[in-house]
C-alpha positions as CSV (number, residue, x, y, z in Angstrom):
1,M,-59.4,39.6,-21.5
2,V,-55.4,39.9,-20.6
3,K,-54.3,39.1,-16.8
4,P,-51.9,41.1,-16.0
5,V,-49.4,39.5,-14.6
6,L,-47.3,37.2,-17.0
7,V,-45.0,34.7,-16.1
8,F,-42.9,33.7,-19.0
9,G,-40.8,30.7,-18.7
10,Y,-38.8,29.5,-21.7
11,G,-36.5,26.5,-22.0
12,N,-36.5,23.1,-23.4
13,L,-37.5,20.5,-20.9
14,S,-35.5,17.4,-23.4
15,R,-32.4,19.2,-22.7
16,G,-31.3,19.3,-18.4
17,D,-31.5,21.9,-16.7
18,D,-32.6,24.0,-19.2
19,A,-36.6,23.0,-18.4
20,L,-36.5,25.2,-14.8
21,G,-38.3,28.0,-16.6
22,P,-40.4,26.1,-17.6
23,L,-41.0,23.4,-15.1
24,L,-41.3,26.8,-12.4
25,L,-44.8,27.8,-14.2
26,E,-45.6,24.0,-13.0
27,Y,-45.7,25.0,-9.4
28,V,-47.1,28.5,-10.7
29,E,-49.5,26.7,-12.3
30,S,-50.4,24.0,-9.3
31,H,-49.5,26.8,-6.2
32,C,-50.5,29.6,-6.8
33,N,-54.0,32.4,-6.9
34,M,-54.0,32.1,-11.1
35,E,-56.6,34.7,-10.9
36,S,-55.2,37.1,-12.7
37,I,-51.8,35.2,-13.6
38,E,-51.3,34.2,-17.3
39,I,-48.4,31.7,-18.2
40,Q,-46.6,31.1,-21.8
41,S,-43.9,29.0,-22.2
42,D,-42.0,28.7,-25.3
43,F,-38.0,27.3,-26.1
44,Q,-36.6,30.6,-26.6
45,L,-37.4,34.1,-26.4
46,Q,-38.3,35.5,-30.6
47,I,-39.0,39.1,-31.3
48,E,-43.0,38.3,-31.5
49,H,-43.0,37.9,-27.7
50,A,-42.5,41.2,-27.3
51,L,-46.3,41.9,-27.8
52,D,-47.3,39.6,-25.2
53,L,-46.3,42.5,-22.5
54,E,-49.3,44.4,-24.1
55,N,-52.0,45.6,-21.4
56,R,-49.7,44.3,-18.5
57,S,-49.1,45.2,-15.1
58,I,-45.8,43.1,-14.8
59,V,-43.8,41.0,-16.3
60,L,-41.7,38.3,-14.5
61,F,-39.7,35.8,-17.6
62,V,-37.8,32.8,-16.6
63,D,-35.0,30.4,-17.2
64,A,-32.1,28.4,-16.5
65,S,-28.4,30.7,-16.5
66,V,-25.0,29.2,-15.4
67,S,-23.9,32.6,-14.6
68,C,-25.7,32.9,-11.9
69,V,-24.5,34.1,-8.4
70,N,-26.5,33.1,-5.5
71,K,-29.1,29.6,-6.5
72,F,-31.4,31.6,-8.5
73,D,-30.5,35.7,-9.0
74,F,-34.3,38.4,-9.1
75,A,-33.2,41.8,-11.0
76,M,-35.8,44.2,-13.0
77,L,-34.7,44.7,-16.9
78,E,-34.5,47.0,-19.1
79,P,-34.5,47.5,-22.6
80,A,-31.8,47.3,-24.5
81,R,-30.8,46.4,-28.1
82,D,-27.9,43.9,-28.0
83,K,-26.8,41.6,-30.3
84,S,-29.3,39.8,-29.4
85,Y,-31.9,41.4,-31.0
86,T,-30.5,40.0,-34.6
87,T,-31.0,36.3,-33.7
88,H,-33.6,33.4,-33.1
89,A,-32.6,33.8,-29.9
90,M,-33.3,37.1,-28.3
91,S,-32.6,38.5,-24.1
92,P,-35.1,39.4,-22.1
93,A,-34.2,43.0,-22.9
94,A,-34.2,42.8,-26.5
95,V,-37.9,42.0,-25.9
96,L,-38.6,44.3,-23.9
97,D,-36.9,46.6,-26.6
98,V,-38.7,45.3,-29.6
99,Y,-42.1,46.4,-27.2
100,Q,-40.3,50.1,-26.8
101,S,-39.8,49.8,-30.7
102,I,-43.3,49.0,-32.0
103,K,-45.4,50.0,-29.1
104,K,-44.5,53.9,-28.7
105,Q,-44.1,53.3,-24.9
106,R,-42.5,51.7,-22.4
107,P,-42.6,48.1,-21.3
108,P,-44.7,47.2,-19.0
109,P,-42.3,46.6,-15.4
110,C,-41.2,43.2,-16.3
111,F,-38.2,40.8,-14.1
112,L,-35.9,38.6,-14.6
113,L,-35.7,35.3,-12.3
114,S,-32.7,33.2,-12.8
115,I,-32.2,29.8,-11.7
116,K,-28.6,28.3,-11.8
117,A,-28.3,25.7,-13.4
118,E,-25.1,23.1,-15.0
119,K,-26.3,20.6,-17.6
120,F,-28.2,21.2,-21.0
121,E,-27.2,17.8,-22.4
122,L,-30.1,16.7,-24.5
123,G,-32.0,13.7,-23.0
124,E,-30.6,14.6,-19.6
125,S,-32.6,15.0,-16.7
126,L,-32.5,17.7,-14.0
127,S,-29.0,18.3,-12.0
128,T,-29.6,17.2,-8.5
129,Q,-28.3,20.7,-7.4
130,A,-30.9,22.1,-10.2
131,E,-33.4,20.5,-8.5
132,T,-32.9,22.1,-5.5
133,N,-31.8,24.9,-6.5
134,L,-35.0,25.2,-9.0
135,E,-37.1,23.9,-5.2
136,R,-35.5,27.9,-3.8
137,A,-36.4,29.7,-6.7
138,C,-40.1,28.3,-6.7
139,L,-40.9,29.4,-3.1
140,F,-39.4,32.8,-4.4
141,A,-41.7,33.1,-7.0
142,G,-44.4,32.1,-5.3
143,R,-44.7,34.2,-2.5
144,L,-43.3,37.1,-5.0
145,L,-46.1,36.6,-7.2
146,Q,-48.6,36.8,-4.2
147,N,-48.3,39.8,-3.5
148,P,-46.9,41.5,-7.5
149,D,-46.6,44.5,-6.1
150,I,-44.1,47.0,-8.6
151,K,-42.7,48.7,-5.8
152,A,-42.0,45.6,-3.6
153,W,-40.3,43.4,-6.6
154,R,-37.9,46.7,-7.4
155,Q,-37.0,46.6,-4.0
156,Q,-36.2,42.8,-3.5
157,A,-34.3,43.1,-7.2
158,N,-32.7,45.6,-5.2
159,D,-32.0,44.0,-2.9
160,M,-30.3,41.4,-5.4
161,R,-28.4,42.6,-7.2
162,Q,-28.4,46.3,-9.6
163,P,-31.0,45.8,-12.5
164,L,-29.7,43.2,-15.6
165,V,-29.5,45.0,-19.0
């Protein structure tokens, strides 16, 4: 049986701050009620991940980002075919677009939690700033997941920024 909430953290644990997505999943697993939450991790998003959206009521993608305005950014996603569509690593918006194309329906409400990062070198540990950003993002994600209500998440995303594509 598919759990209604999917939290998908992606990144590489061996590449410094790129580990932020998978590390947030560790927090979710140890601090949240997992009865209705499924966590999933991979190095990068791929076309096959579109199928993981099936039968979900809400999806949270989590990734490291050098382009965050804040310590972490939170935004609602919309399906969009972008240049990542034909590469090995896809954007979350492109994954949503694939889902929409193959299932002939809108994807479930999906959100992106981007955590500000600065170092991505192979063999590096988390930067001090990324550790601080991760702590704040974990608390934020924990509060979101206590109440996986689409209206509340949309309002939170609107309060932080406009939707990402």
